[in-house]
N, C-alpha and C positions, 0 to 999 in steps of 0.2 A: 437606650440607656438602661443600665441595670438598676432595678429598684433597690432602695436603701432599706436595711432592716428597721423594723419598727422600734421606736425608743422604748426601753423597758423602765417602767416606773421604779424608782429606788425603793418604794415601799413594798414592791413585790419581792417575796422571798424565794420564789421559784422562777425558773426560766419561762419566758413567755412563749405561747404557742404562735409561732410566726406564720404569717400569711395575709395577703391583702385581697385574695379572691373572695367573691361573695359567700362561698361556702364556708370559708374559714372565719370570716367576720361573723356570720350567723352562729358558727360553732362556739366562738368565744363568748358571744352574748348568751347563748344557752348555758354554757358552763357557769358563768357568773350568776345566772338566775337560779340554777339548780344547786349551786354551792351554798346558798343561803338556807337551804332546807336540810332535813335529815333523811330524805327519801333514799331508798336503795336505788342504785344506778347500774345499768348494764351497758357497757361500752362495746360497740361492735365495729369492726373494720379489718381490712386485710393486714397480714403480718407486716410490721415495719412502718405502720402509719403513725405510731405514737400513742398507743392506748395507755401506757403507764404515765406518760406525760400528762394526758388529760386527767387521769386519776389523781396525780399529784396536784394539779391545779384545782380540782374540785376540793381537795383538802386545804390547800394553801389559801384559797379564797373563801373559806368557810370559818365559822366561829370555833372550829376545832383545830385551827392552824397551829396553835402552840402545844397541841397534844400529839402523841405519836402517830406517824404514818407507817403502817406495817404492810409490806408486800410479800406475797407468796405465789410462786409459779406452780400451779397445780399439775402441770405437765412435766416438771423437772424433778419432782420428788417421787420415789418409788411408792406404789400404792400401800404397801405394808407399813410404811413409815409416816404416811400422810396424816393419819388420825392423831398420832402423837405430836406431829408438827403443828397441827392446828389447835388441838385442845390441851396439849401437855400431858404429862404422866406423873404418877406417884412412884416413889422409890419401890423397887421390886415388882413393878407392874408387868414386866417381861424380862427375859434374859438380857442382861447388860444395862438395865435401868437401875444403876447404883445410887442415883440421887433423884429427887423430885425435880421436875423441869416444867416451866411455864410454856404454854403454847402461844401461837400467834394471836388468838382471840384475847387471851389474857394480857399479852404484851401491848396490844392495841389500846386496851382500856377504853376510855371515852374518846379516842381519836378515830382514825379511819383504817379499815382493813381492806386491802386490795387483793382480790382473788383473781389472779391472771390466768388465762386459759382454763376457765371454769369447765369447758366442755370435755376436758381430759380427765376430769374427776371420775372415779369409779362409781358405779350405781350404789353400792352400800354406803359410801361416804356421802353421796348426794342426799340420801335419806337423813343422815345425821346433820348435814348443813340445813336441810329443810326444817328440821326440828329446832335448830338454833334460831333460825329466822322467825319461826312462829312463836317460840316461847322466850327468846332472848336469854336463855340459860344453857349451861352445858356442864359436864363433869370431865375431869381429867381421866385419862386412861388408867384404869386400876383404882380409881377413887370413887367416893360416894358423895362428897360435898358438892352441892349445887352452886355454881359460880355464875355471876351475871355477865352478859355479853352486850354491853351498851355501845360498842363501836359501830360507826356507820359502815355499811357494807357497800363496796364498789366492786363489781365483777366485770370481767372482760373476756372476749373470745374473738377469734378470727373465723370461727365456724358459724354456719347458719343453724341456730338452735332449733328452729321450727322443723328444719329438715332432719336434725339429729333426733328430735322427738318422734318423727315418722319412722325413723330407722330403729327406734327402740333403744337409743343410746343415751337419751337424756330425759329426765322426769319432767312431765308437763307441769305438775304442780310446783316444782322448783323453778321452772322457767317463769311462771307468773309471779312468784315471789321476788325474783330478781328483776323482772322486766317492768318495774314500777315507772322508772324514767329511763327510756332508751336514748342512747347517744351514739350516732353513727359518724365515724371519721371518714371523710372522702379519701379515695386513693390519690396518690401524688399526680398521676397522669391526668386527673380531671381538674387540677388546680392551676393550670396555665402558668403564668410567670412567677408563681410562688416558688417554682423550681429554682429560679435565679436568685430569689431572695434567700432561700434556704442555703443555696450553694455559697453565696457570699458570706453569710453568717458562719457557716461551717469553716470556711477558709480563715476568717478572723479568729475563730476559736482555736484552730490548729496553730496559728501564728502566736497566739497568746500563751499557749503551753510550751512554746519553744520548739515546735516541730519544724518550723520553717515557713516560707511563703512561696507562692507561685503566681505567675501572671497567666491569664486565660485568654486565648485568641478568640476572635469573633466567631470563627467556625465552630469552636468547641462550645461556646455559649449556645449556639443554635442547635448543636447536637444534643445538649442537655435538655433543651426544650422539646426536641422531636422524640426523644426516647420515651418508652412507655413505663419504665421503672416498675417492673414486677415486684421488686423488693422494697418499693416505696422509699420513705425518707432514710431508713437504715441503709439501703443500698447506695443512695446518693452520698451519705456521709462516709461510708466505707470507701467508695470510689475516690472521693476527694482526699481522704487521708492517704490512700495509696499513691495518688498523683503527687502529693506534697512530699512523701517519702522518696519517691523515685526521681522527682524533677525539681527539688527545692532550689530556689534562686533563678529559675529559668521560666520560659514561656511554654505552656502546654499547647501542643498542636493537635490537630485531628488524628494524626498517626499515632499519638500516644494513648488514645482511647481504646478500650476493648473493641474487638472487631464487631461484636454484636450491636454496637452503638453507631457504627458508621453508616449503616443503611437499615434503619429500624423498620421501614415499611417492608423491605425485602425479607428481613428476618421474621417478621410477624407472618408474612404470607407463606414463607417456607414452613414454619411450624404448623400453620393451619392446613396446608396441603398435605403434610406428612400425616396428620391426625385424621384427616377427612376420609369418610367412606365414599363409595362411588356416588351415592345419592347426595352426601354432604358436599362432595366436590362440585356437583352440579349446582347446588344451592349457593356455594361460595362464588362460583363464576357468575351467577345471576346477580349476586350482591355487588360484584366488582364492575358489572356492566354500567355504562353511562346511563343514568336515569333519563327517561323520555317524558315529555309533557303529556299528562293524561288527556285523553280525548273523550268528549261527551258523546255517547251514542246518539244516533238520530232519534231513537225511540225514547231517549231520556233514561234516567236511572233513579234508584232509591239511594240518595246520598248517604243517609244514616247507615244503611246496611252495608254500603260500599266501604265507608270509612271504618266501620266496625270490623269488616273482614281484613282490612289492611292492618288495623291495630292488633287484632288477634294474631295474625301471621307474624308481625314483628315481635310481639311478646314471646311467642313460641320459639322464634329464632334466638332471641336474647337469652331465654332460659336454656336453650340447647348449647350455645357457645360458652355459657358461663357455668356449665355443669349443674344447672338448676339451683344455683345459690342465689336466693332472692336479692340480697344486697348487691351482688355483682351485676345481676341482670338489670336491676333498677338503675345502677350507675350507667350502664350502656344505653339505656333509654332516656336518661336525663330525668328520671322520675324519683319521687320520694319512695322509700321502701313500702310505706303503708299504702300509698296510692297504687303501686304495682300489685300488692296483695289483694286490694279491692278489685282490680281489673281481672286478676287471675280467677277470683271467685265469680265475677260477673260472667266470664266466658266458660266457666266450668272446667278450667284447666287444673291439673295437679302439679304440685311442686316437683314431684319426682318423675313426671312423664310429660311428653310433648302435648298430650291431649288429642282429641279426635275432632 
């Protein structure tokens, strides 16, 4: 039976973060707890997981709810315009600045400022943001008046910022200013039947806006559960909208789904085999082999050392297949990110290498 969407309290002014998996229940609890504070928050998660929704809920469930929520995508605005976009400018500050203009910090006032894709910000601008976070003041471009910056800062990124620091692309001091309260959003593939809950809610939303309705066959529901959703919730929503547009009023069958969804295990294996080196292929085949029951040697063994070797090997493999992105590797191992970082340090592994 398909799970029913959670009831949204009428007092909530923002859409609720749907999901009944343990990870999402814990996430909602964390958001409500953090929302009551003014602490800076860093939201991390893969693209399409709903980072802006989490930011909006942090605002909506806070004492700032009736003040502005201002969002800016740091990766969507050209670098030369970003400073003016954030801090505003005075008339005549540069060619084309015919009137003074408020920036996002000023527009946010005592509300919340959401800096999405913070890792895409240029190094010079990172310095300016660090100064604002430290001093809570700024000046418009071309101006000398010091303005206050009381907005609550919520930042987000799909990148591993610690890895970006190692690569010299992100300032370590800015990371620690932003990383006061970290929030990680789990990928859709790890949320079990939340996929069905989100799909049903998306179909209701599409019907409400007049796009039409469809019926979903049992095979399609199962395919939605089996698929790994590299684009996460956004990919799911886009797929359902496409199905409603193409098949309104009828029942969607397996043949109506994209080919990549019909045999997800085969698709995943194909991609992994294509990308694997000769050694990597050997490792992949070993992972695919049917696991055997471990046998205790006649002479006995050092159990702690044996388990540590296995743990280290699996961590190295998880880092390798996840491109050394800590959050992704932690997800593959079913660990908290902080727990994995501690184990990496314990075994002397580096984020950017497999270790020795």
